[in-house]
N, C-alpha and C positions, 0 to 999 in steps of 0.2 A: 504494500500500500504506500502511496506517495502523498506527501503533503506539500502545498505551495504556500510559502510565506510572503507577505507583502514586502515589496522591495524597498525597505527602509532600514537604516541602521538600528532603529529601536526594536525591530522584530527579533533580532538575534542579540543575545546578551553574553557577556564574558564575566564569569563569576570566579572569584578566588575563594577557595575553601580552606579552612584550617581544621585539622583533626588532631586531637591530643590523645596519645596512646599511653598506656602504662607500660612498664618494661616487659611485662608478660604478654601484652597484646601487640606490641610493635613487631613489624617484620624484622628478620634477622639483621640485615644491614643497618637498618635504622637503630636497632638495639645496640649494635656495635658502636655507632656514632654517639649514642647517649653515654655509653660506658667509657669511651675514649677520653684521655686527658690531653690529646693533641689535635683532635679533629672536632670541629663544632658544627660543620655543615656538609652534607652530601647531597648531590643532585643526580637523579636518574634522568639522563638526557634523552635516551632512546632505548628501545628494547624490541626484541622480536625473536621468534624461534629460528634456530639454525642447528638442527640436530638436538642440541640442548637449548635452554633459554639463555640468549646472549644479550647483554646490556652494556651500554656505554654510560659510565658515571663520572662525576667530577667531585673531588673532595678538597676542602680548603686547608690542606696540609701537605708536607713534603712526602716524597715517594716512600721513604722508610716507615713513616707513620701510617700511611695507607696500606702498605704491605702487611704491617702488624695487625691493622684493623681487619683486613680481609682474611688473614690467617685464622682469625677467630670466628669466622662465619661458616656455619655448616652448609654443605651442599655445593660449594664452589668447586668446579672441576679445574678451571684454569683462569689465570688473570694476567694481563699485560698492562704495565704502568708506563705513563709518560708525563713528565712535568709540563705544565702549561697554564697560562692565565692565572698565575699566582697560586696555583695549587697542583693537583695531580689528576690526570685523566686515567680511568681504569676500564679496560675492556674485560668484562667478566662473563665466563661461561658457567652456567649452573646446571645441575641435574634436572631442575624443574623451576617453575616460577616461585618466587618467594612468598607471594600473597596466597593466603589459604583459599580453599574452594568457595567459601561463603563470600569473601571479599571479591573474588573474580566474578562470581555470579551477580553480585550487586552492581559491579561495573558493567557487565555484559547486558544487563536489563535496564540500565540507567536512562537510555533514550537521549543522551547528550554526548558530545564529542569531548575528549580529554586532550589538553594541550600540554606537552612537556615543557619544563621538567617537573618531576616530583621532587620536592625539597624536603630532606630529612634534617631536622634541627636537633641540637643537643638537648633541648628542653623536652624532647619527646613529641614535639609537634610536627605533623606532616602538612605541608602546604602544596596545593595544586590548583590548576585552573580547568574549568570546563566551559564549553560553549554550547548554547542552545536557546530555544524559546524560553521566556521567563517562567511559564507554567511548568515546563519540564525540569528546569533547574530547581524550582521550588519543590517539586515532587521528589526529585533526587535528594535534596537536602533533608526533607522529612524522613525519607527512608534511611539515609545515612545516619541521622540523629537517633534512630531507633537502636542502632548497633554501637555507635561511638559517640564520644563527646565532640560534636562537630558544629561549626558555625560558618556562616558566609561572611568573609572579611571585607569583600569589596565587590561591587557590581558596576560594570560599565558597558557601553555599547561595543559591539564587536565590529572590527574592520580587518580585512586581510592585511598582512604585513606588506609594507612597501619595501623598495630596495634599500639596502644599507646606506647610511649617511656617506656623502661624497667627501671623504677625508683623504688628503694627499699622503704619500709615503712619509714625508717629513713631519706632517702633523701627527701621523700615527706613531712615529718615533717619539715625538714629544709627549704624547699621551702615555706611552709605555714607560718612558723615563719618569714621568710624574707619578705614575702608579707605583713603580719600583722604589721611588724616593720617599713614598709616604705622603705625597701631596694631597691625596684624596682620602687619607685616613681621618678618623674623628677620635681624638683631636689630631690636627694636622702635624705631621712629623717631618715633612719635607717642604722645600721652598722652590720658587721659580729659579733661584740661583742654583739649586741642586740640579734642576732640569737643564739649565744652561751649561753647567759643567759636564753633564753626561753627553750633551749634544755638541760640546765644544763650540758654543756660539755665545753671543752677547745675551745678557739677561733680558733686555728689551725684546730681542728676537724670539727668545724662548717664550716669553709672555704672550707675544702676538700669535705664535704658533698654537699655543694652548687655547687662547680665546677663539681663534678661528675654528679649531677642531671642536671645541665645546659647543660653539654656535651651530655647527653642522649636525652634531649628534643630537642636540636638544631639538632642533627643528625637525629632524627625521623622526624623533620619538613622538613629538606632539602631533605630527601628521599621520602617524601609524594608526 
């Protein structure tokens, strides 16, 4: 059966859900994040069957910490790690999906589309996004709340993603240097001068590169 929605952005909504698990109800990788003293966030970026259940994850810690974390997760057949984006990417092969049958059935019958990533937080909270008509998102939330401590954190209109921001190679270098220097940390631990030193350019030039890059990124985000 097919349904036709009115062609307006208000017809389709994007909702951010937050689900708080106890240590006993969290899925294994999330439980490992909660227990870790070096990892505070994991993101399941994509997944799919490939003989076994294969997933690509990202963790906010170094490769040795991620290796230790994954060593403590039952059911992992193999993993390949690569440092990147301030943390570690992990390709993980499992014997089966980590989510139990009841959770998979809930997802299968939700009637909405799920948008990666699934975010595992050290607090035991799982955050994810779903897209669909408001009534279906509401129905899914009610069903989800019957099984878990769940809430809708945010609702917005849905629009397809536009092309990435037009950032030059030099501007990208400036953003990378700023991130590495702690310029975007809270509280800030790096300065424009640190970026200039990393790029071997004048402080004014580094500041201009950052402003132009940030402008492109913000404009692209707000138009998405």
